[in-house]
Structure formats: C-alpha cells, structure tokens
DRENMARPA-530227 format. One record per residue (C-alpha): x, y, z. Coordinates in Angstrom, 1 decimal. Each point is the difference from the previous one (the first is absolute). Layout:
<rs>
R | X | Y | Z
...
</rs>
This chain:
<rs>
R | -72.8 | -54.9 | -65.1
R | -0.4 | 2.9 | -2.4
R | -3.3 | -0.4 | -2.0
R | 1.7 | 0.9 | -3.3
R | 1.8 | -3.3 | 0.2
R | -3.2 | -1.7 | -1.0
R | -0.8 | 2.3 | -3.0
R | 1.5 | -0.3 | -3.5
R | 2.2 | 3.0 | -1.0
R | -2.5 | 1.0 | -2.6
R | -2.7 | 0.4 | 2.6
R | 2.0 | 1.9 | 2.7
R | -0.2 | 3.6 | -1.4
R | -3.8 | -0.1 | 0.0
R | -0.4 | -1.6 | 3.5
R | 2.7 | 2.4 | 1.5
R | -2.1 | 2.9 | -1.4
R | -3.1 | -1.4 | 1.7
R | 2.0 | -0.4 | 3.2
R | 1.2 | 3.7 | -0.1
R | -3.5 | 1.3 | -0.6
R | -1.4 | -2.1 | 2.8
R | 2.6 | 1.5 | 2.5
R | -1.0 | 3.6 | -1.1
R | -3.7 | -0.3 | -0.6
R | -1.4 | -3.5 | 0.8
R | -3.4 | 0.8 | -1.6
R | 1.6 | 0.8 | -3.4
R | 1.7 | -3.4 | -0.3
R | -1.8 | -2.8 | -1.7
R | -1.5 | -2.5 | 2.4
R | -0.2 | -2.9 | -2.5
R | 2.2 | -0.8 | -2.9
R | 1.6 | -2.9 | -1.9
R | 3.7 | -0.8 | 0.0
R | 2.5 | -2.8 | -0.5
R | 1.7 | -1.6 | 2.9
R | 2.8 | -2.6 | 0.3
R | -0.7 | -2.9 | 2.3
R | 2.6 | -1.6 | 2.2
R | 0.7 | -2.7 | -2.6
R | 0.7 | 2.7 | -2.6
R | -3.2 | -0.4 | -2.1
R | -1.8 | 3.1 | -1.2
R | -3.7 | 0.5 | 1.1
R | -2.6 | 2.6 | -0.7
R | -1.7 | 1.3 | 3.2
R | -2.7 | 2.4 | 0.9
R | 1.3 | 2.4 | 2.7
R | -2.4 | 1.4 | 2.6
R | 1.2 | 2.8 | 2.3
R | -1.8 | 1.2 | 3.1
R | 1.4 | 2.8 | 2.3
R | -0.1 | -0.4 | 3.7
R | -1.9 | 2.9 | 1.6
R | 2.1 | 2.5 | 1.8
R | 3.3 | -1.2 | -1.4
R | 1.9 | -0.1 | -3.2
R | 0.1 | -3.8 | 0.2
R | -1.9 | -2.1 | -2.6
R | -1.2 | -3.6 | -0.3
R | 0.7 | -1.5 | -3.4
R | -1.7 | -3.2 | -1.3
R | 1.2 | -1.8 | -3.0
R | -2.4 | -2.3 | -2.0
R | 1.5 | -2.3 | -2.6
R | -2.0 | 0.5 | -3.2
R | 2.5 | -1.7 | -2.4
R | -2.3 | -2.8 | -1.1
R | -3.0 | 2.4 | -0.5
R | 2.1 | 2.4 | -2.1
R | 1.2 | -3.0 | -2.1
R | -3.6 | -1.1 | -0.6
R | -1.0 | 3.6 | -0.9
R | 2.9 | 0.2 | -2.5
R | -1.0 | -3.3 | -1.6
R | -3.6 | 1.1 | -0.2
R | 1.1 | 3.2 | -1.8
R | 2.1 | -2.0 | -2.4
R | -2.9 | -2.3 | -0.7
R | -2.3 | 2.9 | -0.6
R | 2.6 | 1.6 | -2.4
R | 0.4 | -3.3 | -1.8
R | -3.8 | -0.4 | -0.3
R | -0.2 | 3.4 | -1.6
R | 2.9 | -0.8 | -2.2
R | -1.6 | -3.2 | -1.1
R | -3.2 | 1.7 | -1.1
R | 2.1 | 2.6 | -1.9
R | 2.1 | -2.8 | -1.6
R | -3.0 | -1.8 | -1.2
R | -1.5 | 3.1 | -1.6
R | 3.3 | 0.9 | -1.6
R | 0.4 | -3.5 | -1.4
R | -3.5 | 0.0 | -1.4
R | 0.6 | 3.3 | -1.8
R | 3.4 | -1.1 | -1.2
R | -1.4 | -3.3 | -1.2
R | -2.7 | 1.9 | -2.0
R | 2.7 | 2.1 | -1.7
R | 2.1 | -3.1 | -0.8
R | -3.1 | -1.7 | -1.4
R | -0.6 | 2.9 | -2.4
R | 3.7 | 0.0 | -1.1
R | 0.2 | -3.7 | -0.3
R | -3.2 | -0.3 | -1.9
R | 1.0 | 2.7 | -2.4
R | 3.4 | -1.7 | -0.6
R | -1.8 | -3.3 | -0.6
R | -2.3 | 1.7 | -2.5
R | 3.0 | 1.5 | -1.8
R | 1.7 | -3.5 | -0.1
R | -3.2 | -1.3 | -1.5
R | 0.0 | 2.7 | -2.7
R | 3.8 | -0.5 | -0.6
R | -0.3 | -3.8 | -0.6
R | 1.6 | 0.4 | -3.4
R | 3.2 | 1.6 | 1.4
R | 2.0 | -2.6 | 2.1
R | 2.4 | 2.8 | 1.2
R | -2.9 | 2.1 | 1.3
R | -1.7 | -3.0 | 1.7
R | 3.3 | -0.9 | 1.7
R | 0.4 | 3.5 | 1.4
R | -3.6 | 0.2 | 1.2
R | 0.4 | -3.4 | 1.7
R | 3.0 | 1.4 | 1.9
R | -2.1 | 3.0 | 1.1
R | -2.7 | -2.4 | 1.2
R | 2.5 | -2.0 | 1.9
R | 1.3 | 3.1 | 1.8
R | -3.5 | 1.1 | 0.9
R | -0.6 | -3.5 | 1.5
R | 3.1 | 0.7 | 2.1
R | -1.6 | 3.2 | 1.2
R | -3.0 | -2.0 | 1.0
R | 2.2 | -1.7 | 2.6
R | 0.3 | 3.4 | 1.7
R | -3.8 | 0.3 | 0.4
R | -0.1 | -3.6 | 1.1
R | 2.2 | 0.9 | 3.0
R | -2.3 | 2.9 | 0.9
R | -3.0 | -2.3 | -0.3
R | 1.6 | -2.7 | 2.1
R | 0.6 | 2.6 | 2.7
R | -3.5 | 1.5 | -0.3
R | -1.9 | -3.3 | 0.2
R | 1.9 | -1.6 | 2.7
R | 2.2 | -2.3 | -2.0
R | -2.3 | -2.9 | -1.1
R | 1.8 | -1.8 | -2.8
R | -1.5 | -0.6 | -3.4
R | 1.6 | -3.3 | -0.8
R | 1.1 | -1.3 | -3.4
R | 2.1 | -3.1 | -0.8
R | 3.3 | 1.1 | -1.5
R | 3.8 | -0.5 | 0.0
R | 1.5 | 2.7 | 2.1
R | 3.6 | 0.0 | -1.4
R | -0.4 | 3.0 | -2.4
R | -2.1 | 1.9 | 2.5
R | 2.6 | -0.2 | 2.8
R | 3.0 | 0.8 | -2.3
R | -1.7 | 2.8 | -1.8
R | -1.1 | 1.6 | 3.3
R | 3.5 | -0.3 | 1.4
R | 1.6 | 1.5 | -3.1
R | -2.3 | 3.0 | 0.1
R | 0.6 | 0.5 | 3.7
R | 3.8 | 0.1 | -0.5
R | 0.0 | 2.5 | -3.0
R | 2.5 | 2.8 | 0.6
R | 1.9 | -1.7 | 2.8
R | 3.6 | -1.3 | 0.2
R | -1.2 | -3.4 | 1.1
R | 1.1 | -3.1 | -1.9
R | -2.9 | -2.5 | -0.4
R | 0.3 | -3.7 | -0.6
R | -2.9 | -2.3 | -0.8
R | -0.4 | -3.8 | 0.1
R | -3.2 | -1.7 | -1.0
R | -0.5 | -3.7 | 0.2
R | -1.3 | -1.7 | -3.2
R | -3.7 | -0.7 | -0.1
R | -1.0 | 1.8 | 3.2
R | -3.5 | -0.8 | 1.1
R | -3.0 | 2.3 | -0.6
R | -1.5 | 1.9 | 2.9
R | -3.4 | 1.4 | 0.8
R | 0.8 | 3.7 | 0.6
R | -1.2 | 3.6 | -0.3
R | 2.8 | 1.2 | -2.4
R | -0.2 | 3.7 | 1.2
R | 0.2 | -1.0 | 3.7
R | 3.0 | -2.3 | -0.5
R | 1.7 | 2.8 | -2.1
R | -0.7 | 2.3 | 3.0
R | 1.7 | -2.5 | 2.4
R | 3.1 | -0.5 | -2.2
R | 0.3 | 3.8 | -0.7
R | -0.2 | 0.7 | 3.8
R | 2.7 | -2.5 | 0.8
R | 2.3 | 1.0 | -2.8
R | -0.3 | 3.7 | 0.9
R | 0.9 | -0.8 | 3.6
R | 3.1 | -1.8 | -1.3
R | 0.8 | 3.0 | -2.2
R | -0.2 | 2.3 | 3.0
R | 2.2 | -2.4 | 1.9
R | 2.7 | 0.3 | -2.7
R | 0.4 | 3.8 | -0.6
R | 3.5 | -0.4 | -1.3
R | -0.9 | -2.9 | -2.2
R | 0.2 | -3.8 | 0.5
R | -1.4 | -3.2 | -1.3
R | -3.6 | -1.2 | 0.0
R | -0.7 | -3.6 | -1.0
R | -3.4 | -1.6 | -0.7
R | -0.6 | -3.7 | -0.3
R | -3.3 | -1.7 | -0.8
R | -0.4 | -3.7 | 0.5
R | -2.5 | -2.8 | 0.7
R | 0.0 | -1.5 | 3.5
R | -2.0 | -2.6 | 1.8
R | -0.6 | 0.5 | 3.7
R | -1.6 | -1.7 | 2.9
R | -0.9 | 1.6 | 3.3
R | 3.0 | -1.5 | 1.7
R | 2.2 | 2.1 | -2.3
R | -2.1 | 3.2 | 0.3
R | -2.5 | 0.3 | 2.9
R | -1.8 | 3.0 | -1.6
R | -0.8 | -1.8 | -3.2
R | -2.2 | -3.0 | -0.8
R | 1.7 | -2.9 | -1.8
R | 0.1 | 0.2 | -3.8
R | 1.7 | 1.5 | -3.0
R | 1.2 | 3.7 | 0.0
R | 1.8 | 2.4 | -2.2
R | 2.8 | 1.6 | 2.0
R | 1.2 | 3.5 | -0.8
R | 3.3 | 0.8 | 1.7
R | 1.2 | 3.7 | 0.0
R | 3.4 | 0.6 | 1.5
R | 1.9 | 3.3 | 0.3
R | 3.5 | 1.0 | 1.3
R | -1.3 | 3.0 | 1.8
R | 0.5 | 1.3 | 3.6
R | -2.4 | -2.6 | 1.5
R | -2.6 | 0.4 | 2.7
R | 1.0 | 0.3 | 3.7
R | -1.0 | -2.8 | 2.3
R | -2.2 | 2.2 | 2.1
R | -2.0 | 1.2 | -3.1
R | -0.3 | -3.4 | -1.7
R | -2.9 | -1.3 | 2.1
R | -2.1 | 3.1 | -0.8
R | 0.5 | 0.3 | -3.8
R | -3.5 | -1.2 | -0.7
R | -1.7 | 2.3 | 2.5
R | -2.3 | 2.6 | -1.6
R | 1.6 | 3.5 | 0.1
R | 3.4 | -1.3 | 1.2
R | 2.8 | 1.4 | -2.0
R | 3.6 | 1.1 | 0.6
R | -0.3 | 2.5 | -2.9
R | -1.1 | 3.5 | 1.0
R | -2.3 | 0.5 | -3.0
R | -1.4 | -3.5 | -0.3
R | -3.6 | -0.9 | 0.9
R | 1.1 | -3.4 | 1.3
R | -2.6 | -1.7 | -2.1
R | 2.2 | -1.7 | -2.7
R | 0.8 | -3.2 | 1.8
R | -3.2 | -0.3 | 2.0
R | -2.0 | 0.4 | -3.2
R | 2.3 | -2.6 | -1.7
R | -0.5 | -2.4 | 2.9
R | -3.8 | 0.4 | -0.3
R | 0.0 | -0.5 | -3.7
R | 2.1 | -3.2 | 0.0
R | -2.1 | -1.4 | 2.9
R | -3.2 | 0.5 | -2.0
R | 1.6 | -1.9 | -2.8
R | 0.6 | -2.9 | 2.4
R | 3.7 | 0.6 | 0.1
R | 2.6 | 1.3 | 2.4
R | 2.9 | 2.5 | 0.3
R | 3.2 | -0.8 | 1.9
R | 2.8 | 2.6 | 0.5
R | 3.5 | -0.6 | 1.2
R | 2.5 | 2.8 | 0.5
R | 3.5 | 0.7 | 1.4
R | 1.3 | 3.5 | 0.5
R | 2.8 | 0.8 | -2.5
R | -0.6 | -3.2 | -2.0
R | -3.5 | 0.4 | -1.5
R | -3.6 | -1.1 | 0.0
R | -1.7 | -3.0 | -1.6
R | -3.7 | -0.2 | -0.5
R | -1.8 | -3.3 | -0.8
R | -3.5 | 0.2 | -1.6
R | -2.0 | -3.2 | -0.1
R | -3.0 | -0.2 | -2.4
R | -2.1 | -3.1 | -0.3
R | 0.2 | -1.7 | -3.4
R | -3.3 | -0.2 | -1.9
R | -1.6 | -3.5 | -0.2
R | 1.1 | -1.9 | -3.1
R | -3.1 | -0.3 | -2.2
R | -0.3 | -2.7 | -2.6
R | 0.3 | 1.4 | -3.6
R | -3.4 | 0.9 | -1.2
R | -1.3 | 0.3 | -3.6
R | -0.6 | 3.7 | -0.7
R | -3.4 | 0.4 | -1.7
R | -0.4 | 2.1 | -3.2
R | -0.9 | 3.4 | 1.2
R | -3.1 | 1.7 | -1.4
R | 0.5 | 2.5 | -2.8
R | -3.6 | 1.3 | 0.2
R | -0.2 | 3.7 | 0.4
R | -1.7 | 1.2 | 3.2
R | -2.6 | 2.6 | 0.8
R | 1.4 | 1.9 | 2.9
R | -1.3 | 2.4 | 2.6
R | 2.9 | 2.2 | 1.2
R | -0.6 | 1.7 | 3.4
R | 2.7 | 2.7 | 0.6
R | -0.4 | 3.3 | 1.8
R | 3.0 | 1.7 | -1.6
R | -1.1 | 1.4 | -3.4
R | 3.4 | -0.3 | -1.7
R | 0.6 | -3.5 | 1.2
R | -3.5 | -1.0 | -1.0
R | 0.4 | 1.4 | -3.6
R | 3.6 | -1.3 | -0.5
R | -0.7 | -3.5 | 1.2
R | -3.3 | -0.2 | -2.0
R | 1.8 | 1.1 | -3.2
R | 2.7 | -2.6 | 0.6
R | -2.5 | -2.8 | 0.5
R | -1.9 | 1.0 | -3.1
R | 3.2 | -0.2 | -2.0
R | 0.1 | -3.7 | 0.9
R | -3.5 | -0.5 | -1.3
R | -2.0 | 0.1 | 3.3
R | -3.2 | 2.0 | 0.4
R | 0.3 | 2.4 | 2.9
R | -2.6 | 2.0 | 1.9
R | 1.9 | 2.4 | 2.4
R | -1.8 | 1.4 | 3.0
R | 1.3 | 2.3 | 2.8
R | -1.9 | -1.3 | 3.1
R | -1.3 | -3.1 | 1.6
R | -3.6 | 1.3 | -0.1
R | 0.2 | 0.4 | -3.8
R | 1.7 | -3.4 | -0.3
R | -2.9 | -1.8 | 1.8
R | -2.6 | 1.9 | -2.1
R | 1.9 | -0.8 | -3.3
R | 0.5 | -3.6 | 0.9
R | -3.7 | -0.4 | 1.0
R | -1.2 | 1.5 | -3.3
R | 2.2 | -2.4 | -2.0
R | -1.1 | -2.9 | 2.1
R | -3.7 | 0.9 | -0.6
R | 0.6 | 0.1 | -3.7
R | 1.5 | -3.4 | 0.0
R | 3.5 | 1.2 | -0.8
R | 2.0 | -0.1 | 3.3
R | 3.6 | 1.1 | -0.1
R | 2.6 | -2.7 | -0.2
R | 2.1 | 1.7 | 2.7
R | 0.1 | 3.1 | 2.2
R | 3.4 | 1.6 | 0.7
R | -0.6 | 1.7 | 3.4
R | 2.5 | 2.5 | 1.5
R | 0.0 | -0.8 | 3.7
R | 1.0 | 3.4 | 1.2
R | -3.0 | 2.0 | 1.4
R | -2.5 | 0.5 | -2.8
R | -2.7 | 2.5 | 1.0
R | -1.7 | -0.5 | 3.4
R | -0.5 | -3.8 | -0.3
R | 3.7 | -0.9 | -0.6
R | 1.4 | -3.0 | -1.8
R | -1.5 | -2.5 | 2.6
R | -3.5 | 1.4 | -0.4
R | 0.1 | -0.1 | -3.8
R | 1.2 | -3.6 | 0.0
R | -2.7 | -1.0 | 2.4
R | -2.7 | 1.7 | -2.1
R | 1.3 | -1.7 | -3.2
R | 0.0 | -3.4 | 1.7
R | -3.6 | 0.5 | 1.2
R | -1.0 | 0.9 | -3.6
R | 1.8 | -3.0 | -1.6
R | 1.6 | -2.7 | 2.1
R | 2.0 | -1.0 | -3.1
R | 1.4 | 3.5 | -0.6
R | 3.7 | -0.1 | -0.9
R | 1.8 | 2.8 | 1.9
R | 3.7 | 0.7 | -0.4
R | 1.4 | 2.1 | 2.9
R | 2.0 | 2.8 | -1.6
R | 2.2 | 1.5 | 2.7
R | 2.3 | -0.8 | 2.9
R | -1.1 | 2.8 | 2.2
R | -2.9 | -1.5 | 1.9
R | -0.1 | 0.1 | 3.8
R | -3.0 | -2.3 | 0.1
R | 1.5 | -2.7 | -2.1
R | 2.9 | -2.4 | 0.3
R | 0.5 | -0.6 | -3.8
R | 2.1 | -3.1 | 0.8
R | -3.4 | -1.6 | 0.8
R | -2.1 | 1.7 | -2.7
R | -2.2 | -3.0 | -0.8
R | -1.6 | 0.0 | 3.5
R | -1.4 | 3.5 | -0.7
R | -1.6 | -1.1 | -3.3
R | 2.7 | 1.2 | -2.5
R | 0.8 | -2.1 | -3.0
R | 3.5 | 1.5 | -0.2
R | 2.1 | 3.1 | 0.8
R | 2.0 | 2.3 | -2.3
R | 2.2 | 2.3 | 2.0
R | 0.7 | 3.5 | -1.0
R | 1.8 | 1.3 | -2.0
R | -1.5 | -2.5 | -2.5
R | 2.5 | -1.9 | -2.1
R | -2.0 | -0.6 | -3.1
R | 1.5 | -3.4 | -0.8
R | -1.0 | -1.2 | 3.5
R | -3.4 | 1.6 | -0.2
R | -0.8 | -1.6 | -3.4
R | 1.2 | -3.3 | 1.4
R | -2.4 | 0.4 | 3.0
R | -2.9 | 0.8 | -2.3
R | 0.8 | -3.1 | -2.1
R | 0.0 | -2.2 | 3.1
R | -3.3 | 1.4 | 1.4
R | -1.6 | -0.2 | -3.5
R | 1.0 | -3.7 | -0.2
R | -2.1 | -0.6 | 3.2
R | -3.0 | 1.8 | -1.4
R | -2.8 | -2.0 | -1.7
</rs>
C-alpha cells in the first residue's frame, strides 16, 4: 500500500519533501523526525520516524516508534509548569491589588466617619464600600488559584451569593433568567469567593451554550439524602443548587471527560473551569452532577452540606475598651491609611514596616509592663523572616500575645485553620472597617 495512506493530509507535504530529497541526496534528508500517523483503526498517533539507508542502494529501512503517550505527558508537564508560573504571578497581583483596595476602602471609611452628620454622603460612601468589597471577590479568585484552593469556611446562607453571581455573569446577554429559592434554606459552611467562582463558571458555560439567547433557571432548595440515593455523598442534609439551561448541550462522547483538567471543546479555553469547580465542591464535602442532551440543554446539580444546627446562644456584651495596637504592614500607604482609620475609632496604633521592628517594639513594650492588646500582622512576606517567622518570634516573647492575621495571601498558612498557628483571629484585606472593629471588640473581650 502507498505509505501516504497512513499519513494525515496536513503531514503529507513535509514527508513527501523528505522523500524527494532522500531520492536525490540521501545524506541531506533528515534521518530522525516526528510525525503523525493514522493507525488501522483510524486513530491518530504521534511517532518518531527513524530512517536508515541500505548501503549500495537507494532503498531505506524505516522504523516507527509510537511516542504518543510520552508527548501527551510532556504537554501536560508544560501546562503544569505554565500554571505554576501563572499561580505565582496571580498571587503577587492579588497581593498588590488587595493593598490598593485596602487604601481606597480605608480612605472611604474615614470619609464616612467624617461625614457622619450627612446621611446622604454616608449612604453614597457605603455604596462605594460595597462595590469595593465586590472587587475583593476578584482578588479572592486569584488567591484561590495561587494557593491551591483551600477553602476559608464561614457559616452563611448562600441564596444571595448564588443569585448575585449568576446575575453578574449574565449581564449583557440575551438570556432570560428565572430564579426559585425555597423558603428558609439551610445555612452552609462555605468559602464565599470559591462558591461564587463555581457558580460563575457554570453560568458562563451556559451563556456560551446559548449564543442566540435562551433560558437559564436556578433553583435552591433543602434536601435530605442517604447513600442509597446518592453514592458519592454521605447521608445528611444538603442545600441543592440546580442550574438548568436550554443551550446546545454536551455530546455523549464529551460528557464523561468534562471534569478532566485541560479538557475543553472551546479553542481558547484553558479547560480548568469545571475541573476547578469539581475540586472546590469536593473540598466543601459536596458533589457536582451534570446531565446533558444535545439540542435540549444541560442541567447542573450542586450539593453542599448544610451546616450543623447550633442551639441559640446568648451573645455576650462586646467590650468597648479601646485597644493599644501594633500594626505590622510593609506597604507604607496601607500602613498609614489603616493606622489613621483605627485612630479615628479611638485605638492607639503603633505602625511598623517589618517583622524585625515588630518584635523589637513588642519586646520593649512588654519589658515596660505595657504589652500591646493586639498585633495586626500582614502575612505577606515581611522582610527576610516573613509572616511565619514574625509570628513565631512574638509567641516566643509572649505566649499570650494576641495576633490578628491581616491578609489572605499567605502560602504557608491555611487561614481556615488560623487558630492552630497561634492566631487569635484573621481580618482579610481589603479591611472592611466594620468587620475589623468587630474583630477587635471580640479579641478585647477575651483579654484580661
């Protein structure tokens, strides 16, 4: 049979060129090269082609070595290396962006404090604060990507989070959205930014599946399952989010691979959306199911465990005592702006730019018998010792030191488990002043 029968059309011109050269001048033709070949069952393989001429003739011996699996592994390794570089870059970008947002948000909070006599001004400034906190969600996505996706869990109702994220993801489209939320849906323990990332990814997929418009329906309801009903979930209460579109659907041959990393039918897609979503929901103790039919649409089911029902507790009166604070922040503008804001609320603040200075300053205050009530420690790298080294040194000086972790960008820490590292609390950048003051009140309540 003619050898070209086993070569894809795109490869034939190059191999025919090598064949012509070999007939004229065998030494000038390549003796080893890679090409694509079609096997007898029609599948495409990558092969290494080795050519050896038979002495005294124009005949050649050609050996083909199937290297398809090796090339796939090399491609995956290159992707992983690119993703690792991208993750480091994403973490750095998010850290810088969070610092900028902290300056803006703190300045607006100061302005709101000064404008207390003008309800109209206060209302506008609160709107600005709210929009900045939305922008914080963008950095949260970058941080989730950079630190490997460990969730920072909080107990909350997810209704508004899901619907707001879906609404933002559909802006500018011709898609009609309908929402149904059961009354009194249960609370869940979730990382809000990660769940928003999952919902956004699914809604954007639905949007791309309906380029000419269509209908997207979202339902949120309480369900109780046992393992006989769903083998991938433990028995118990769940909040079920159902996202259904009327798009083009997913073909049967693609459906089993939709959660594979890097798999995508879209030419410009990284193929990480659904694989990341699957990982996030799994780390929350939940599960994703997807059902689709071509020409009919796709339905995605997100199961999230309901939070345990705690007995109502009496909330203690929070301390109003003003605190003496040591603020450790390497960015000068952030340091000065946050210090000014905390002082406006009556707290005494000593700002320092590095962990070394923080330890020295704390040691001096401790020796004088006036230890700081709390230390707000930015966990991004501070000098050579970093956030972890500074925290360790402070704990060695004073086992009762009250340290509030002041960032989300910290590769060495999973802030969902902040107490195991010795933190009293965490306050994520950009600081929301109301939340920060609340945290200070709570930690002051525990101080003697």
